[in-house]
N, C-alpha and C positions, 0 to 999 in steps of 0.2 A: 489483449492487445499488443503486448509486446510480442508476443510468438508470432503476430499478423505483422508487426514493424520488422520483426528480423527475417520474416520472408521477402517482403515487398522491396525491399532494396535491391534485393537480387532483380527484380523483375522492373519495377518504375524509377528506378534511381536513386537519389541520394535522400540522407536521414530529412532534411526542410521539407521534400516533397511527399514523404510517407506522413511526417507529421501533420501537414496540411490535410493529407486524404484521412487522416484518423482524427482529424480535428482536435489536435493537441499542441502546445507549444514546446519548442526544442527543450527547453529545459526539463518540462516533465519527461519526457521521453530520456534524457539521460539519469533524471534521478530513480525514473522506475529501472532505468537499467542496472544503475548501481546497486538499487535495494533487492532487486527480485531476479536481474540478468543470469543467475546461475542457478536459480531454483526452477522445480518442477511445476506446472500449473497447481497440482494438488496441495503441494508444499506451500505455496504462498495464500492458497485458500486457506490452509490450517494456521497459517500465521496470523492472518487477518481476525481469524475465529478467536485465537488465542491471545490476541492483543486485546479485541472487545471483551473476553472474559476477564482478563486482567484490569480493565477499565473498571467493569463494574465491582469486580471485589475491592479495587482501591475506594471506590466511593463508599462502598457498604463498611469497611475500616473506618474512613472519614467519618462517615454519619454516626457510627459507634461512637468513636471519639470525643464527636461533638455531644452526644448523649450523655456521657458518663462527666464531660465537664460541665452540663448542665445541672447535674445531679447533685454537684458538691455546693 
């Protein structure tokens, strides 16, 4: 969606109009721009996958620590 938003201002006009067309608020657009602006779409997908894997691993570690604490 961010790539599409990059193309649309040239055609449609300003950022508020593009955000309305994409059904997002401007704050979301600027947050995405800051976070993913310089990334290729493949890199953004890889980042999301790594973040998901990291969250799962953190949960596993937390569960393991809880189990260890209960055994004491």
